[in-house]
DOMAR-490295 format. One record per residue (C-alpha): residue in one letter; residue number from 1; x, y, z. Coordinates in nm, 2 decimals. Each point is the difference from the previous one (the first is absolute). Layout:
BEGIN
NODE  residu  num    east   north      up
NODE       a  NUM       X       Y       Z
...
end
This chain:
BEGIN
NODE  residu  num    east   north      up
NODE       x    1   -2.60   -1.10   -8.20
NODE       x    2   -0.06   -0.36   -0.11
NODE       x    3   -0.33   -0.07   -0.16
NODE       x    4   -0.21   -0.27    0.16
NODE       x    5   -0.16   -0.24   -0.24
NODE       x    6   -0.34   -0.14    0.10
NODE       x    7    0.02   -0.37    0.08
NODE       x    8   -0.36   -0.09   -0.06
NODE       x    9   -0.04   -0.06    0.37
NODE       x   10   -0.01    0.36    0.11
NODE       x   11   -0.31    0.11    0.18
NODE       x   12   -0.25    0.20   -0.19
NODE       x   13    0.01    0.37    0.07
NODE       x   14   -0.30    0.17    0.18
NODE       x   15   -0.15    0.15   -0.32
NODE       x   16    0.01   -0.34   -0.17
NODE       x   17   -0.16   -0.17    0.31
NODE       x   18   -0.28    0.26   -0.02
NODE       x   19   -0.05   -0.09   -0.37
NODE       x   20   -0.01   -0.38    0.08
NODE       x   21   -0.24    0.05    0.29
NODE       x   22   -0.23    0.20   -0.22
NODE       x   23    0.01   -0.27   -0.28
NODE       x   24   -0.07   -0.27    0.26
NODE       x   25   -0.30    0.21    0.12
NODE       x   26   -0.14    0.00   -0.35
NODE       x   27    0.04   -0.38   -0.03
NODE       x   28   -0.15   -0.06    0.34
NODE       x   29   -0.31    0.22   -0.07
NODE       x   30   -0.06   -0.18   -0.32
NODE       x   31    0.05   -0.36    0.13
NODE       x   32   -0.27   -0.25   -0.08
NODE       x   33   -0.23   -0.08    0.29
NODE       x   34    0.09   -0.36    0.05
NODE       x   35    0.37    0.07    0.00
NODE       x   36   -0.04    0.30    0.24
NODE       x   37   -0.21   -0.19    0.26
NODE       x   38    0.23   -0.30   -0.01
NODE       x   39    0.32    0.20    0.05
NODE       x   40   -0.18    0.21    0.27
NODE       x   41   -0.09   -0.32    0.19
NODE       x   42    0.36   -0.10   -0.02
NODE       x   43    0.10    0.34    0.13
NODE       x   44   -0.22   -0.04    0.30
NODE       x   45    0.14   -0.35    0.06
NODE       x   46    0.36    0.12   -0.03
NODE       x   47   -0.04    0.28    0.24
NODE       x   48   -0.17   -0.24    0.24
NODE       x   49    0.31   -0.23   -0.03
NODE       x   50    0.21    0.29    0.11
NODE       x   51   -0.23    0.09    0.28
NODE       x   52    0.00   -0.36    0.12
NODE       x   53    0.38   -0.01   -0.01
NODE       x   54    0.01    0.32    0.19
NODE       x   55   -0.24   -0.14    0.27
NODE       x   56    0.21   -0.31    0.04
NODE       x   57    0.34    0.17    0.02
NODE       x   58   -0.13    0.24    0.27
NODE       x   59   -0.20   -0.26    0.20
NODE       x   60    0.10   -0.08    0.35
NODE       x   61    0.10    0.35    0.11
NODE       x   62   -0.19    0.24    0.22
NODE       x   63    0.15    0.32   -0.12
NODE       x   64    0.18    0.03   -0.33
NODE       x   65    0.33    0.18    0.01
NODE       x   66    0.17    0.17   -0.29
NODE       x   67    0.18   -0.31   -0.12
NODE       x   68   -0.31   -0.22    0.01
NODE       x   69   -0.19    0.27   -0.19
NODE       x   70    0.27    0.00   -0.26
NODE       x   71   -0.01   -0.38   -0.03
NODE       x   72   -0.38    0.01   -0.03
NODE       x   73    0.02    0.27   -0.27
NODE       x   74    0.25   -0.21   -0.20
NODE       x   75   -0.23   -0.30    0.03
NODE       x   76   -0.30    0.20   -0.11
NODE       x   77    0.19    0.11   -0.31
NODE       x   78   -0.06   -0.34   -0.14
NODE       x   79   -0.35    0.11   -0.10
NODE       x   80    0.10    0.29   -0.22
NODE       x   81    0.29   -0.19   -0.15
NODE       x   82   -0.25   -0.27   -0.11
NODE       x   83   -0.23    0.27   -0.14
NODE       x   84    0.27    0.19   -0.20
NODE       x   85    0.24   -0.28   -0.10
NODE       x   86   -0.25   -0.28   -0.03
NODE       x   87   -0.27    0.22   -0.16
NODE       x   88   -0.33    0.10    0.16
NODE       x   89   -0.23    0.29    0.04
NODE       x   90   -0.01    0.20    0.33
NODE       x   91   -0.24    0.28    0.08
NODE       x   92    0.26    0.21    0.19
NODE       x   93    0.25   -0.01   -0.28
NODE       x   94   -0.27    0.06   -0.26
NODE       x   95   -0.07    0.34    0.15
NODE       x   96    0.29    0.11   -0.22
NODE       x   97   -0.22   -0.05   -0.30
NODE       x   98   -0.11    0.35    0.06
NODE       x   99    0.31    0.11   -0.19
NODE       x  100   -0.15   -0.14   -0.32
NODE       x  101   -0.33    0.16    0.08
NODE       x  102    0.13    0.36    0.04
NODE       x  103    0.18   -0.04   -0.33
NODE       x  104   -0.34   -0.09   -0.15
NODE       x  105    0.11   -0.34   -0.12
NODE       x  106   -0.28   -0.18    0.19
NODE       x  107   -0.34    0.11    0.10
NODE       x  108   -0.13    0.07    0.36
NODE       x  109   -0.23   -0.30   -0.05
NODE       x  110    0.29   -0.23   -0.09
NODE       x  111    0.20    0.13    0.31
NODE       x  112   -0.29   -0.07    0.24
NODE       x  113   -0.08   -0.33   -0.17
NODE       x  114    0.36   -0.12    0.07
NODE       x  115    0.00    0.11    0.36
NODE       x  116   -0.33   -0.16    0.08
NODE       x  117    0.07   -0.33   -0.17
NODE       x  118    0.35   -0.03    0.14
NODE       x  119   -0.12    0.08    0.35
NODE       x  120   -0.27   -0.26   -0.02
NODE       x  121    0.24   -0.25   -0.14
NODE       x  122    0.25    0.07    0.27
NODE       x  123   -0.27   -0.04    0.26
NODE       x  124   -0.09   -0.34   -0.15
NODE       x  125    0.36   -0.11    0.00
NODE       x  126    0.05    0.10    0.36
NODE       x  127   -0.32   -0.18    0.10
NODE       x  128    0.09   -0.32   -0.17
NODE       x  129    0.35    0.00    0.15
NODE       x  130   -0.14    0.07    0.35
NODE       x  131   -0.25   -0.29   -0.04
NODE       x  132    0.29   -0.23   -0.09
NODE       x  133    0.21    0.13    0.30
NODE       x  134   -0.29   -0.05    0.23
NODE       x  135   -0.07   -0.35   -0.13
NODE       x  136    0.37   -0.09    0.04
NODE       x  137   -0.02    0.07    0.38
NODE       x  138    0.28    0.26   -0.01
NODE       x  139   -0.22    0.25    0.18
NODE       x  140   -0.02   -0.23    0.29
NODE       x  141    0.38   -0.02    0.03
NODE       x  142    0.25    0.25    0.15
NODE       x  143   -0.12    0.25   -0.27
NODE       x  144   -0.34    0.04    0.17
NODE       x  145    0.10    0.26    0.26
NODE       x  146    0.20    0.20   -0.25
NODE       x  147   -0.29    0.00   -0.25
NODE       x  148   -0.23    0.12    0.27
NODE       x  149    0.24    0.28    0.11
NODE       x  150    0.04    0.12   -0.35
NODE       x  151   -0.37    0.01   -0.07
NODE       x  152   -0.09    0.17    0.33
NODE       x  153    0.27    0.27   -0.05
NODE       x  154   -0.12    0.08   -0.35
NODE       x  155   -0.36    0.02    0.10
NODE       x  156    0.06    0.25    0.27
NODE       x  157    0.15    0.27   -0.22
NODE       x  158   -0.20    0.32   -0.04
NODE       x  159   -0.11    0.11   -0.35
NODE       x  160    0.27    0.27   -0.03
NODE       x  161    0.28   -0.23    0.13
NODE       x  162   -0.11   -0.28   -0.24
NODE       x  163   -0.02    0.24   -0.30
NODE       x  164    0.34    0.16    0.06
NODE       x  165    0.16   -0.34    0.05
NODE       x  166   -0.17   -0.11   -0.33
NODE       x  167    0.15    0.30   -0.18
NODE       x  168    0.35   -0.07    0.13
NODE       x  169   -0.03   -0.37   -0.06
NODE       x  170   -0.09    0.02   -0.37
NODE       x  171    0.25    0.26   -0.07
NODE       x  172    0.26   -0.25    0.10
NODE       x  173   -0.17   -0.29   -0.18
NODE       x  174   -0.02    0.20   -0.32
NODE       x  175    0.36    0.11    0.03
NODE       x  176    0.09   -0.37    0.04
NODE       x  177   -0.18   -0.07   -0.33
NODE       x  178    0.16    0.31   -0.16
NODE       x  179    0.35   -0.11    0.10
NODE       x  180   -0.08   -0.36   -0.12
NODE       x  181   -0.09    0.14   -0.34
NODE       x  182    0.34    0.17   -0.01
NODE       x  183    0.17   -0.34    0.03
NODE       x  184    0.10   -0.22   -0.30
NODE       x  185    0.05   -0.33    0.20
NODE       x  186   -0.21   -0.20    0.23
NODE       x  187    0.25    0.04    0.29
NODE       x  188   -0.01    0.38   -0.06
NODE       x  189   -0.37    0.00    0.02
NODE       x  190    0.00   -0.20    0.32
NODE       x  191    0.25    0.22    0.17
NODE       x  192   -0.19    0.31   -0.11
NODE       x  193   -0.32   -0.14    0.16
NODE       x  194    0.13   -0.12    0.33
NODE       x  195    0.11    0.32    0.16
NODE       x  196   -0.30    0.23   -0.05
NODE       x  197   -0.24   -0.29    0.09
NODE       x  198    0.21   -0.09    0.31
NODE       x  199   -0.01    0.37    0.10
NODE       x  200   -0.38    0.03   -0.01
NODE       x  201   -0.05   -0.32    0.19
NODE       x  202    0.26    0.08    0.27
NODE       x  203   -0.14    0.35    0.04
NODE       x  204   -0.35   -0.13    0.05
NODE       x  205   -0.18    0.15   -0.30
NODE       x  206   -0.33   -0.13   -0.16
NODE       x  207   -0.04   -0.19   -0.32
NODE       x  208   -0.36   -0.06   -0.10
NODE       x  209    0.05   -0.34   -0.18
NODE       x  210    0.22   -0.13    0.28
NODE       x  211   -0.27    0.10    0.24
NODE       x  212   -0.25   -0.20   -0.20
NODE       x  213    0.19   -0.31    0.12
NODE       x  214    0.15    0.11    0.34
NODE       x  215   -0.31    0.13    0.17
NODE       x  216   -0.23   -0.29   -0.10
NODE       x  217    0.28   -0.24    0.09
NODE       x  218    0.01    0.15    0.35
NODE       x  219   -0.38   -0.02    0.02
NODE       x  220    0.01   -0.36   -0.10
NODE       x  221    0.26   -0.06    0.28
NODE       x  222   -0.22    0.16    0.26
NODE       x  223    0.07    0.37   -0.01
NODE       x  224   -0.26    0.23    0.15
NODE       x  225   -0.06    0.18   -0.33
NODE       x  226   -0.34    0.05   -0.17
NODE       x  227   -0.08    0.02   -0.37
NODE       x  228   -0.08    0.37    0.06
NODE       x  229    0.35    0.05    0.14
NODE       x  230    0.15   -0.18   -0.30
NODE       x  231   -0.19    0.24   -0.24
NODE       x  232    0.09    0.29    0.23
NODE       x  233    0.36   -0.08   -0.07
NODE       x  234   -0.02   -0.07   -0.37
NODE       x  235   -0.19    0.32   -0.10
NODE       x  236    0.27    0.25    0.12
NODE       x  237    0.28   -0.23   -0.10
NODE       x  238   -0.13   -0.05   -0.35
NODE       x  239   -0.04    0.38   -0.04
NODE       x  240    0.35    0.06    0.14
NODE       x  241    0.15   -0.26   -0.23
NODE       x  242   -0.16    0.17   -0.30
NODE       x  243    0.13    0.34    0.11
NODE       x  244    0.35   -0.13    0.07
NODE       x  245    0.04   -0.20   -0.32
NODE       x  246   -0.19    0.21   -0.25
NODE       x  247    0.09    0.34    0.14
NODE       x  248    0.32   -0.05    0.20
NODE       x  249    0.18   -0.20   -0.27
NODE       x  250   -0.17   -0.02   -0.34
NODE       x  251   -0.12    0.36   -0.03
NODE       x  252    0.32    0.14    0.17
NODE       x  253    0.21   -0.17   -0.27
NODE       x  254   -0.25    0.10   -0.27
NODE       x  255    0.05    0.36    0.11
NODE       x  256    0.37   -0.04    0.00
NODE       x  257    0.03   -0.15   -0.35
NODE       x  258   -0.33    0.13   -0.14
NODE       x  259   -0.09    0.04   -0.37
NODE       x  260    0.33   -0.15   -0.13
NODE       x  261   -0.14   -0.34    0.08
NODE       x  262   -0.30    0.05   -0.23
NODE       x  263    0.07   -0.19   -0.32
end
């Protein structure tokens, strides 16, 4: 059998990905406040760009068929590509910091600090982007009816439905990040991100940070959605995202590769 010599472009193996994710978690948990809040605001803005692109590409259609859902999913992938390749902090991806916590490399306080600050920063980024979109008049264009439909559909989900969709969604989002870490080139990272993200969008799963833009955008466009309904969606989706990312991906891989990662 001929030996295969690594080229330097080969994808990282799963155990190495787990080590890199854990190291990233330590760095994120110890990030200075100004840097963390700035990158978090960018993260919210980037996900909003993806959500805006998704709204535009699926506008003008009553019912979305499989092909349109796929196109919408590919469009939405822009958001996570900007976050991962461009560099930003995203609450849903940062649920994987729990890997560093269980290895006792960061404290519980540092973990919670990161999650709270990043969520608030993401919220601000989404709000600023929405204000600009609203001021631009885009929500009065052909996108208006689609924005309304998205917001109303999300706000009518029951608690259990929203929670389960949140779990499944962030499992795919964190797997997209996991695969992106495996890549050694920008194009490899982009291709790793597109398919899991396209899948969760096409399936109709729930992403808390995307919903911080999508539901208020629909409300601004005239959707019959109250602030209470917005909160009623976000609570189970946030909880589901934490379970799907921290438990479904990070802790699962931590159990798989365990103490060998502890340096």
